[in-house]
N, C-alpha and C positions, 0 to 999 in steps of 0.2 A: 470388361474392365468400365467403372464409372466414372466418368467426368463430374466436375465443381456444374459444368452448366448444366449439366444433364437434368429434365424436371424428374431423375427419382433417383437422384443422389441420396442420401441418406441425411437425415434434415439434422442430425445431429454437428456438421458441419458448419454449417451458418447457423446453431440456434443461437439467439442470446436467451440468457437466462431470466425468468418471470421475477417478478418482486419476489413471489412463496420462497422462490430457490435461492433466495438470496439469504444467508443463516445472521439473525441480530448479532454484532458484536456491543462491547459495551463500547461506551467512549474510548476509555482507557485503552483497551484492544485496540481500535479501531486509530488511536494514537500512535501508539507502539507498530501496528501493520502500516503506516503511513510512512514511519519513518525508516523501516524494514526498506520498502521498496525505495526510498531513496538513497538505498545501498550503507545505512549505516552499522555497525555491529553491535552489540548487544550492549557492551561498555558505555559506546555513544550516545545508545535509547535510553540507559540508565541515564548518564549523564545530562542527557535536554531535558528528561521528565522526573528528574529527580527520584529516581528508583535504583534499585540494586539491581545489576547486571541476573541474577538470580530470579530476582518479581518477574525482570522483561522476559526472562526465561518461559516463566511459567504463564506471562499473557500467552507471549508467542504457541504455546504448546495449547491454549485453550482456542486461542483463532483458529490455529490448524484443523482441531478436534472437530471445530464448527465447521471449516470447508471440506474437510474429507484429506486432508495431505499431510503428507510426511515428513517435509522437509521445507527450509524458507523460502528456498526457491520456488516450491511447486506453492506455499502459501503467496509469494510475490506474485506470483502468473495468476493466482484464482483470485486473487484480492482485486486483478485489475482488468482480469475477463467478467467478474460477476459487478464490477465497477463498484465495488465497495470504497475504492481510494481511485482519484485520478490518474493519469497517465503524465500528465504534467501540472503538478502542484502550482498552488500559485507562489510567484518571483518572493523572496525574501527581500524585503526592501532593507537597505544597505541605509547605516547612519548619513545624514547629511554631508559630515566631515570626508566620509568616503566615496562618497557620487562628484564630491568636488566643488559642494557649497555651502552656504554659510560660513564660509572664514573672514575672522577678520584681519581689517587692513589696517596698518598701523599709519 
């Protein structure tokens, strides 16, 4: 049995995909996959991007083919591993009122 510390361990355990191994996705597919990774449903993704859930499903299917996966979970994991989407997306800024700022004092 080989361990990860072994110099003869398979390279696939620690290999990082090169840029030539990363599939190219359209801007819209990238947006859809990013929202998928955030845990949104097709309907929620469609609501954010002004798309029908069926169109979202089509974009996901194309991205799944590009990454060679068959499930939504596989797509999310593959996109994260390939570096297509960030593990921690930038925080969305709340409106100033929600943060407690810019209140009018009477």
